[in-house]
C-alpha positions as CSV (number, residue, x, y, z in Angstrom):
1,M,83.3,-4.2,-65.8
2,P,81.0,-1.2,-65.4
3,Q,78.5,-1.5,-62.7
4,Q,75.5,-1.3,-65.1
5,D,76.9,-4.2,-67.0
6,T,77.2,-6.2,-63.8
7,L,73.6,-5.5,-62.8
8,A,72.4,-6.5,-66.3
9,L,74.3,-9.8,-66.3
10,D,72.1,-12.8,-66.7
11,Y,73.7,-15.0,-64.0
12,A,71.3,-17.9,-64.6
13,A,72.5,-18.2,-68.1
14,L,76.2,-18.4,-67.1
15,D,78.0,-21.7,-66.6
16,D,80.0,-22.4,-63.5
17,N,83.3,-21.3,-65.0
18,A,81.9,-18.0,-66.2
19,L,80.4,-17.4,-62.7
20,A,83.8,-18.1,-61.2
21,A,85.5,-15.7,-63.6
22,A,83.0,-13.0,-62.7
23,V,83.7,-13.5,-59.0
24,L,87.4,-13.1,-59.6
25,R,86.6,-9.8,-61.3
26,G,85.0,-8.7,-58.1
27,D,81.4,-9.5,-58.8
28,R,79.9,-10.5,-55.4
29,Q,76.5,-11.2,-57.0
30,A,78.1,-13.9,-59.1
31,F,79.2,-15.7,-55.9
32,R,75.7,-15.3,-54.5
33,H,74.4,-17.1,-57.6
34,I,77.0,-19.9,-57.2
35,M,75.9,-20.4,-53.6
36,R,72.2,-20.6,-54.6
37,R,73.0,-23.0,-57.4
38,C,75.1,-25.3,-55.1
39,N,73.6,-24.9,-51.7
40,Q,71.3,-27.9,-51.7
41,R,73.9,-30.4,-53.0
42,L,76.6,-29.2,-50.6
43,F,74.2,-29.2,-47.6
44,R,73.2,-32.8,-48.3
45,V,76.8,-33.8,-48.6
46,A,77.7,-32.1,-45.3
47,R,74.6,-33.5,-43.7
48,G,75.5,-37.0,-44.8
49,V,78.9,-36.7,-43.0
50,V,78.2,-34.8,-39.8
51,G,74.6,-36.0,-39.3
52,D,73.2,-32.8,-38.0
53,D,71.3,-30.0,-39.8
54,A,72.8,-27.1,-37.9
55,E,76.4,-28.3,-38.1
56,A,75.9,-29.1,-41.8
57,E,75.0,-25.5,-42.4
58,D,78.1,-24.4,-40.5
59,V,80.2,-26.7,-42.6
60,V,78.9,-25.4,-45.8
61,Q,79.2,-21.7,-44.8
62,E,82.8,-22.3,-43.7
63,A,83.5,-24.1,-47.0
64,Y,82.2,-21.2,-49.0
65,V,84.4,-18.8,-47.2
66,H,87.4,-21.0,-47.9
67,A,86.3,-21.4,-51.5
68,Y,85.9,-17.6,-52.0
69,E,89.4,-17.1,-50.6
70,K,90.9,-19.8,-52.8
71,L,88.8,-19.3,-56.0
72,A,91.8,-18.3,-58.0
73,T,93.1,-21.9,-57.6
74,F,90.0,-23.3,-59.4
75,R,91.3,-24.4,-62.8
76,G,88.2,-25.9,-64.2
77,D,89.7,-29.4,-64.4
78,A,86.6,-30.6,-62.6
79,S,83.2,-28.9,-62.3
80,L,82.9,-26.1,-59.8
81,S,80.4,-28.2,-57.9
82,T,82.9,-31.1,-57.6
83,W,85.6,-28.6,-56.4
84,L,83.2,-27.2,-53.8
85,I,82.2,-30.7,-52.6
86,R,85.8,-31.5,-51.9
87,I,86.1,-28.4,-49.8
88,V,82.9,-29.3,-47.9
89,L,84.1,-32.9,-47.3
90,N,87.5,-31.7,-46.0
91,E,85.7,-29.3,-43.6
92,A,83.2,-32.0,-42.5
93,H,85.8,-34.7,-42.0
94,G,88.0,-32.3,-40.2
95,R,85.2,-31.6,-37.7
96,L,84.6,-35.3,-37.3
97,R,88.3,-36.0,-36.6
98,R,88.2,-33.3,-33.9
99,R,85.0,-34.5,-32.5
100,R,85.6,-38.2,-32.7
101,P,89.3,-39.1,-33.2
102,T,88.8,-42.8,-33.1
103,T,86.1,-45.1,-34.6
104,D,85.0,-48.5,-33.4
105,V,85.5,-50.5,-36.6
106,D,83.7,-53.5,-35.2
107,R,80.6,-51.5,-34.6
108,I,80.7,-50.1,-38.1
109,D,81.0,-53.6,-39.6
110,T,78.1,-54.8,-37.5
111,A,75.9,-51.9,-38.4
112,Q,76.6,-52.3,-42.1
113,D,76.2,-56.1,-42.1
114,D,73.2,-56.6,-39.8
115,G,71.1,-57.9,-42.7
116,R,68.2,-55.6,-42.2
117,V,66.3,-54.4,-45.2
118,V,65.5,-51.0,-43.7
119,A,67.2,-49.6,-40.6
120,F,64.8,-47.5,-38.6
121,P,65.9,-45.2,-35.8
122,S,65.5,-46.8,-32.4
123,R,64.2,-43.8,-30.5
124,Y,60.6,-42.5,-30.7
125,G,59.1,-39.2,-29.7
126,S,62.0,-37.0,-30.7
127,E,61.3,-36.5,-34.4
128,D,59.3,-33.6,-35.7
129,P,55.8,-34.2,-37.2
130,A,57.1,-34.3,-40.8
131,A,59.7,-37.0,-39.8
132,A,57.1,-38.9,-37.8
133,A,54.7,-38.9,-40.8
134,A,57.5,-40.0,-43.2
135,R,58.4,-42.8,-40.7
136,E,54.8,-43.9,-40.6
137,Q,54.5,-43.9,-44.3
138,M,57.6,-46.0,-44.7
139,R,56.3,-48.4,-42.1
140,H,53.1,-49.0,-44.0
141,A,55.2,-49.5,-47.2
142,V,57.3,-52.2,-45.5
143,E,54.2,-53.9,-44.0
144,R,52.6,-54.0,-47.5
145,A,55.8,-55.5,-49.0
146,I,56.0,-58.1,-46.3
147,G,52.4,-59.0,-46.8
148,E,53.0,-59.6,-50.5
149,L,55.9,-62.1,-49.9
150,P,55.2,-65.7,-50.7
151,E,53.9,-67.4,-47.5
152,P,56.9,-69.7,-46.9
153,F,59.2,-66.7,-47.1
154,R,56.9,-64.4,-45.2
155,I,56.7,-66.7,-42.2
156,V,60.4,-67.1,-41.9
157,F,60.9,-63.4,-42.3
158,V,58.4,-62.5,-39.6
159,L,59.9,-65.0,-37.2
160,R,63.5,-64.1,-37.8
161,E,63.4,-60.3,-38.4
162,I,60.3,-59.1,-36.6
163,E,60.0,-61.6,-33.7
164,E,63.8,-61.9,-33.6
165,C,63.7,-65.7,-33.2
166,T,66.9,-67.8,-33.5
167,V,67.3,-69.9,-36.7
168,E,66.5,-73.0,-34.6
169,E,63.1,-71.7,-33.5
170,P,61.4,-71.3,-37.0
171,A,63.2,-74.5,-38.1
172,A,61.6,-76.4,-35.2
173,T,58.2,-74.6,-35.6
174,L,58.0,-75.2,-39.4
175,G,59.7,-78.5,-39.6
176,L,62.6,-77.1,-41.7
177,R,66.3,-77.6,-41.7
178,A,68.3,-74.6,-40.4
179,E,69.9,-74.1,-43.9
180,T,66.4,-74.0,-45.4
181,V,65.4,-71.2,-42.9
182,K,68.5,-69.3,-43.8
183,T,67.9,-69.7,-47.6
184,R,64.3,-68.5,-47.3
185,L,65.3,-65.5,-45.1
186,H,67.8,-64.6,-47.7
187,R,65.3,-64.8,-50.5
188,A,62.7,-62.9,-48.5
189,R,65.2,-60.0,-48.0
190,R,66.0,-60.0,-51.7
191,L,62.3,-59.8,-52.6
192,L,61.7,-57.0,-50.1
193,R,64.6,-55.0,-51.4
194,A,63.2,-55.3,-54.9
195,A,59.6,-54.5,-53.8
196,L,60.8,-51.4,-51.8
197,H,63.3,-50.1,-54.4
198,D,60.9,-47.6,-56.0
199,T,59.6,-46.4,-52.7
200,L,63.0,-45.9,-51.2
201,A,64.4,-44.3,-54.4
202,S,61.6,-41.8,-54.3
203,A,62.2,-41.1,-50.6
204,L,65.9,-40.7,-51.1
205,T,65.4,-37.9,-53.7
206,E,63.5,-36.0,-51.0
207,A,66.0,-36.6,-48.2
208,F,67.3,-33.6,-46.2
209,P,64.8,-31.1,-47.8
210,F,66.5,-27.9,-48.5
211,L,63.9,-25.2,-47.9
212,G,64.2,-21.7,-49.4
213,T,64.6,-20.1,-46.0
214,R,67.7,-22.2,-45.2
215,C,69.2,-21.5,-48.6
216,D,68.6,-17.7,-48.2
217,R,70.0,-17.7,-44.6
218,M,73.2,-19.6,-45.5
219,T,73.8,-17.3,-48.6
220,E,73.4,-14.1,-46.5
221,Q,75.5,-15.4,-43.7
222,V,78.4,-16.1,-46.1
223,L,78.1,-12.7,-47.8
224,K,78.1,-11.0,-44.4
225,R,81.3,-12.8,-43.5
226,L,82.9,-11.8,-46.8
227,D,81.9,-8.1,-46.3
228,A,83.3,-8.0,-42.8
229,P,86.5,-5.9,-42.3
230,P,89.7,-8.0,-42.8
231,P,91.7,-8.9,-39.7
232,G,94.6,-6.7,-38.8
233,P,98.0,-7.2,-40.6
234,Q,99.9,-10.3,-39.7
235,T,103.5,-10.2,-38.5
236,S,105.7,-10.8,-41.4
237,T,108.6,-13.2,-41.5
238,P,112.1,-11.9,-42.3
239,N,111.7,-12.7,-46.0
240,G,108.5,-10.6,-46.1
241,S,106.0,-13.5,-46.3
242,S,103.3,-14.1,-43.8
243,P,103.7,-17.1,-41.4
244,C,101.6,-20.1,-42.1
């Protein structure tokens, strides 16, 4: 394709398959557009696995390099975004395996089944101002939702979840059977989940904000790696192929 046609190409109007085809023809700008189109989604996927912003960036950059090298294997059976997500997940999970080869299953089960409506971080003072403000906003939302619970449920919830009383303590305090305390706590949690659903859904859409500077930095880092001189020739095996 002549250079002037490449420069005039409307990348934003191209679908993923057309962009991939342009990259395979040697159009580096098409790959830049793929990255800018997919950066936020891939970063959030990586961040959800590795749990760290900087490492998530590294994961995505490494995944892009792999994707560029293997783009000819993309057949379009799934979307390009789905294909890239798989590469990101492979890279992220590979890092986790190297970093943490074993996992305490009991701890995972406990963490996933602790019955809490919202799990807040246990450490204070380490978050940035934006995270602290978001935490404060969520705390107020939870307090309002608790305050709107029917009183019989609210009392049980406060005693069990906030004051961390045993089942027997609110039962004795309120003159209830232990099973009644458990039932009211269950209903209180269900009501809170329903009350907080819209607030949490809105917060989740804003999770891991992907600022323009991060998007630009990641895109440029990948392009620099792709522009770097290739490594020296590898030693060939007797049949002429390179070793794995």
